[in-house]
Backbone as CSV, one residue per row, in Angstrom:
resi,resn,N_x,N_y,N_z,CA_x,CA_y,CA_z,C_x,C_y,C_z
1,MET,9.899,9.268,-9.733,9.513,9.382,-7.788,8.988,7.639,-8.959
2,LYS,8.899,6.885,-7.619,8.415,5.620,-8.050,7.010,5.530,-6.866
3,ILE,6.439,4.442,-7.296,5.137,4.724,-5.922,4.695,2.736,-6.645
4,LYS,4.635,2.060,-5.477,4.179,0.322,-5.433,3.395,0.102,-4.073
5,THR,2.408,-0.084,-4.834,1.000,-0.182,-4.427,1.045,-2.393,-3.855
6,LEU,0.829,-2.373,-2.893,0.992,-3.963,-2.041,-0.861,-3.795,-1.482
7,VAL,-1.616,-4.592,-1.821,-3.750,-4.656,-1.065,-2.977,-5.916,-0.275
8,CYS,-4.248,-5.890,0.757,-3.691,-6.560,1.502,-5.308,-6.964,2.009
9,ASN,-5.793,-8.339,1.487,-7.256,-8.730,1.643,-7.604,-9.145,2.405
10,CYS,-6.659,-9.062,3.466,-6.843,-9.841,5.061,-7.596,-10.711,5.197
11,LYS,-7.145,-11.822,4.854,-8.400,-13.678,4.261,-9.284,-13.984,4.305
12,SER,-9.659,-12.647,2.906,-11.517,-12.530,2.804,-12.273,-12.006,3.871
13,LEU,-11.506,-11.514,5.599,-12.389,-12.054,6.181,-12.941,-9.864,6.450
14,ALA,-12.275,-9.481,7.081,-12.038,-8.043,7.143,-14.049,-7.864,5.979
15,ASP,-13.988,-6.595,6.432,-15.628,-5.683,6.115,-14.599,-5.227,4.254
16,PHE,-13.975,-4.548,4.555,-13.458,-4.805,2.744,-13.504,-5.342,1.595
17,SER,-13.008,-6.346,1.678,-13.438,-7.482,1.620,-14.579,-8.178,0.449
18,LYS,-15.367,-8.219,2.062,-16.280,-8.244,0.504,-17.579,-6.951,0.277
19,ARG,-16.719,-6.200,-0.085,-17.372,-4.825,-0.975,-16.372,-4.697,-2.304
20,SER,-15.183,-5.334,-2.292,-14.369,-5.153,-3.501,-14.446,-6.690,-4.115
21,ASP,-13.761,-6.292,-5.969,-13.057,-7.905,-6.112,-11.301,-6.885,-6.190
22,MET,-11.145,-8.584,-5.041,-9.649,-8.194,-4.816,-8.669,-8.894,-6.119
23,ASN,-9.757,-9.721,-7.603,-9.053,-10.326,-8.320,-9.067,-9.014,-9.455
24,THR,-9.999,-8.003,-9.489,-9.453,-6.958,-10.325,-8.994,-5.880,-10.065
25,LEU,-8.801,-5.295,-8.387,-8.389,-4.077,-8.271,-6.595,-3.887,-8.694
26,PRO,-5.937,-4.950,-8.828,-4.540,-5.044,-8.182,-4.221,-4.342,-10.490
27,SER,-4.962,-4.418,-10.840,-5.290,-4.161,-12.504,-5.932,-2.681,-12.463
28,GLU,-7.164,-2.472,-11.457,-7.432,-1.099,-12.376,-6.818,-0.273,-11.512
29,ILE,-5.729,0.011,-10.272,-4.377,0.282,-9.822,-3.398,0.820,-10.502
30,GLU,-3.762,0.003,-11.884,-2.394,-0.182,-12.994,-2.838,0.650,-13.514
31,ALA,-4.052,1.098,-13.988,-5.070,1.501,-15.729,-5.241,2.706,-15.182
32,SER,-5.364,2.738,-13.475,-6.194,4.586,-13.448,-4.845,5.646,-13.413
33,ASP,-5.412,7.176,-13.560,-4.361,7.677,-13.839,-3.398,8.059,-12.368
34,LEU,-3.615,6.943,-11.549,-2.441,7.103,-10.465,-0.828,6.765,-10.192
35,ASP,-0.992,6.767,-11.857,0.468,6.367,-11.626,1.777,5.718,-10.820
36,VAL,1.035,4.569,-11.044,1.897,3.732,-9.529,2.217,2.370,-10.373
37,ASP,4.011,2.344,-9.799,4.438,1.230,-10.867,4.509,-0.465,-10.213
38,TYR,3.656,-0.800,-9.641,2.653,-1.393,-9.396,1.915,-1.784,-8.592
39,ALA,0.643,-2.837,-9.103,0.344,-3.332,-8.095,0.343,-4.785,-6.973
40,ILE,-0.355,-5.360,-6.568,-0.062,-6.456,-5.711,-1.091,-6.760,-4.755
41,VAL,-1.742,-7.715,-5.019,-2.501,-7.855,-3.518,-1.793,-9.363,-3.480
42,HIS,-1.975,-9.488,-1.639,-1.578,-10.408,-1.604,-2.715,-10.813,-0.235
43,PRO,-2.546,-12.253,0.299,-3.841,-12.128,0.911,-3.995,-11.930,2.601
44,GLN,-2.492,-11.818,3.464,-2.818,-10.847,4.339,-1.066,-10.460,5.092
45,LEU,-1.046,-9.520,5.228,0.168,-8.490,4.522,0.560,-9.116,5.927
46,CYS,0.075,-9.570,6.902,-0.097,-8.989,7.757,0.891,-10.096,8.893
47,GLY,0.881,-11.075,8.629,0.779,-12.594,8.148,2.573,-13.454,8.209
48,PRO,2.550,-14.034,8.333,4.748,-14.392,8.020,5.307,-14.185,6.145
49,GLY,3.801,-14.617,6.035,4.647,-14.679,3.700,4.237,-13.478,3.623
50,GLY,3.720,-12.547,4.626,3.301,-11.836,3.770,4.151,-10.102,4.818
51,THR,4.267,-10.540,5.351,5.978,-9.476,5.978,7.144,-9.810,5.215
52,ARG,7.188,-11.170,4.461,8.490,-11.578,3.377,8.099,-11.037,2.268
53,VAL,7.680,-10.581,1.790,6.825,-10.004,0.764,7.081,-8.439,1.277
54,LEU,6.362,-8.213,1.708,6.286,-6.324,1.945,8.728,-6.320,2.418
55,GLU,9.175,-6.712,2.912,10.192,-6.835,3.244,11.400,-6.842,2.269
56,ASP,10.558,-7.885,0.951,11.438,-7.560,-0.182,11.664,-6.664,-0.918
57,VAL,10.232,-5.804,-0.371,9.681,-4.816,-1.514,10.188,-3.139,-1.240
58,LEU,10.476,-3.603,0.525,11.160,-2.356,1.458,12.417,-2.750,0.444
59,ARG,12.921,-3.778,0.813,14.439,-3.351,0.328,14.251,-3.207,-0.603
60,THR,13.901,-3.585,-1.818,14.008,-3.115,-3.077,14.309,-0.961,-3.372
61,ALA,13.263,-1.310,-2.409,13.291,0.180,-3.035,14.432,1.378,-1.785
62,GLU,14.408,0.630,-0.138,15.784,1.536,-0.289,16.776,2.618,-0.751
63,ASP,17.550,1.767,-2.021,18.437,2.277,-2.251,17.857,3.199,-3.249
64,ASP,16.243,4.257,-3.859,15.986,4.294,-4.489,14.953,5.263,-3.224
65,PRO,16.033,6.694,-3.141,14.540,7.425,-2.268,14.443,8.409,-2.863
66,GLU,13.663,8.255,-3.315,11.352,8.982,-4.603,11.255,8.318,-4.642
67,THR,10.590,6.851,-3.998,10.489,5.260,-3.606,8.814,4.968,-2.357
68,PHE,8.142,5.084,-3.151,6.716,5.311,-1.778,6.381,4.120,-2.411
69,VAL,5.819,3.311,-0.929,5.779,2.508,-0.840,3.762,1.918,-0.012
70,VAL,3.250,1.916,-0.314,1.536,2.832,-0.607,1.042,1.234,-0.229
71,VAL,0.365,0.237,1.038,-0.022,-0.132,1.588,-1.348,-0.127,2.177
72,ALA,-2.324,-0.363,0.855,-4.001,-1.030,1.369,-4.070,-1.662,1.485
73,GLY,-4.746,-1.679,3.640,-5.714,-2.227,3.863,-6.009,-1.976,4.952
74,CYS,-5.693,-2.710,7.254,-6.701,-2.149,7.884,-6.305,-0.643,8.099
75,GLU,-6.710,-0.117,8.836,-6.055,1.163,10.264,-5.235,2.069,9.700
76,GLN,-4.982,2.694,9.304,-4.088,3.787,8.971,-2.986,3.235,10.231
77,GLU,-3.187,2.732,11.664,-2.620,2.744,13.146,-1.978,1.748,12.659
78,ALA,-3.007,1.073,12.901,-2.999,-0.917,12.724,-2.076,-0.755,12.036
79,GLN,-1.535,-0.616,10.329,-0.419,-1.036,9.975,0.903,0.066,9.839
80,ARG,1.159,1.170,10.861,2.314,1.565,11.401,2.754,0.319,12.230
81,ARG,2.330,0.089,12.871,2.392,-0.849,14.977,2.674,-2.020,13.720
82,LEU,2.103,-2.759,13.184,2.022,-4.600,12.396,3.083,-3.856,11.755
83,PHE,3.304,-3.194,11.128,4.808,-3.291,9.722,6.323,-2.512,10.970
84,GLN,5.657,-1.707,11.586,6.586,-1.555,11.920,8.497,-1.782,12.334
85,LYS,8.168,-3.521,12.946,9.968,-4.575,12.816,10.132,-4.381,11.740
86,THR,9.471,-4.382,10.916,9.489,-5.540,9.398,10.357,-4.023,7.905
87,LEU,9.479,-2.466,8.836,10.389,-1.149,7.775,11.442,-0.881,9.141
88,ARG,11.779,-1.446,10.275,12.855,-1.160,10.697,13.947,-1.908,9.811
89,LYS,13.498,-3.693,9.741,14.878,-4.484,9.727,14.774,-4.144,7.739
90,ALA,14.521,-3.674,7.390,14.060,-3.555,5.862,15.582,-2.507,5.779
91,GLY,15.434,-1.840,6.573,16.033,0.091,6.566,15.757,0.734,5.780
92,PHE,13.772,0.615,5.734,13.349,2.301,5.355,13.112,2.665,5.075
93,ASP,12.618,3.895,4.900,12.907,5.307,5.096,11.350,4.967,5.053
94,GLN,11.236,5.374,6.714,9.549,5.481,7.227,8.487,6.852,7.084
95,SER,8.878,7.522,6.032,8.266,8.560,5.909,7.952,8.235,5.334
96,HIS,8.180,7.071,3.588,7.961,7.007,2.436,6.707,5.822,2.755
97,PHE,6.183,4.961,3.638,4.870,4.029,4.547,4.577,4.693,3.479
98,VAL,3.253,4.540,3.293,1.619,5.225,3.410,0.963,4.892,3.802
99,PRO,0.119,4.010,4.129,-0.351,3.062,4.820,-2.320,4.794,4.548
100,VAL,-3.522,2.970,3.846,-4.496,3.735,3.505,-5.202,2.699,4.254
101,ASP,-6.302,2.774,4.389,-7.351,2.394,4.777,-8.359,1.905,4.301
102,ILE,-8.754,1.220,3.910,-10.006,0.588,2.092,-10.856,-0.246,2.873
103,ARG,-10.641,-0.579,4.349,-11.969,-0.970,4.862,-13.396,-0.519,4.706
104,ASP,-13.841,-1.261,3.478,-15.571,-1.715,3.404,-15.515,-0.062,2.035
105,ALA,-15.224,-0.787,1.769,-14.742,0.421,0.018,-15.233,-0.540,-1.247
106,THR,-15.645,0.276,-1.599,-16.267,-1.359,-3.419,-14.134,-0.539,-4.288
107,ASN,-14.228,-1.423,-5.143,-13.248,-0.529,-5.784,-13.179,0.283,-6.205
108,GLU,-14.452,1.112,-6.724,-14.135,2.659,-6.835,-13.769,3.160,-5.495
109,GLY,-14.342,3.039,-3.819,-13.757,3.790,-2.694,-12.391,3.469,-2.878
110,ILE,-11.775,2.432,-3.355,-10.538,2.067,-2.809,-9.740,3.274,-3.408
111,LEU,-9.898,3.316,-4.695,-8.810,4.372,-5.529,-9.156,4.830,-5.272
112,GLU,-10.273,5.070,-5.058,-10.659,7.218,-4.768,-10.146,7.639,-3.140
113,ARG,-9.344,6.851,-2.225,-9.014,6.273,-1.451,-7.707,6.564,-1.370
114,LEU,-6.500,6.040,-2.131,-5.482,5.266,-2.693,-5.904,7.058,-3.619
115,ARG,-6.465,7.684,-4.183,-5.590,8.731,-5.537,-5.952,10.345,-4.001
116,LYS,-6.883,10.260,-2.733,-6.199,11.115,-2.159,-5.393,10.601,-1.060
117,LYS,-4.646,9.252,-1.154,-3.622,9.811,0.476,-2.171,9.950,-0.849
118,ILE,-2.105,9.537,-2.276,-0.857,9.657,-2.956,-1.572,11.047,-3.719
119,GLU,-2.233,11.792,-3.661,-2.130,13.386,-3.521,-1.157,14.268,-2.620
120,GLU,-2.629,13.346,-1.742,-1.633,13.895,0.325,-0.623,14.414,0.353
121,GLU,0.050,12.852,1.035,1.354,12.449,0.700,3.207,12.208,0.222
122,VAL,2.077,11.814,-0.868,3.124,11.486,-2.212,3.729,12.846,-3.239
123,ARG,2.166,13.386,-3.810,2.047,14.318,-4.047,2.786,15.865,-3.652
124,SER,2.194,15.808,-2.760,2.757,17.358,-2.006,4.443,17.103,-1.426
125,ARG,4.200,15.617,-1.182,6.193,16.326,-1.168,7.017,16.385,-1.880
126,GLN,6.921,15.615,-3.181,7.729,15.915,-4.714,7.361,17.614,-5.269
127,ARG,6.101,18.060,-4.552,6.286,19.544,-4.684,6.953,20.689,-4.221
128,ARG,7.236,19.851,-2.609,7.737,20.527,-2.152,9.830,20.597,-1.966
129,HIS,9.811,19.959,-3.074,11.447,19.260,-3.410,11.692,20.202,-4.270
């Protein structure tokens, strides 16, 4: 199983980016016990450039049914709406798209939210199979 993590910095405007250090966050995610393949930060995933990056990640994952794409950013339902077209366009299994709300969290808080969500939605599926 692979876990690819994309973090949205929301153009540095959202509350979550004020309390966290987006420069160190990817390396903290990769060094953590989360067992992710990689982590990147994009300034605005819902913008044109960001959706192209997400689409590229989704397309590289579509041939591997064990790959999960975790997106850390705004509210989870907002992410599902914002990225629905990109998910369909890439042909990615939407059940392997895992949005995580990281608003108003420090790096430590973001890691904890990622840990919880990965355990709930990714690892629990792995145990069932």
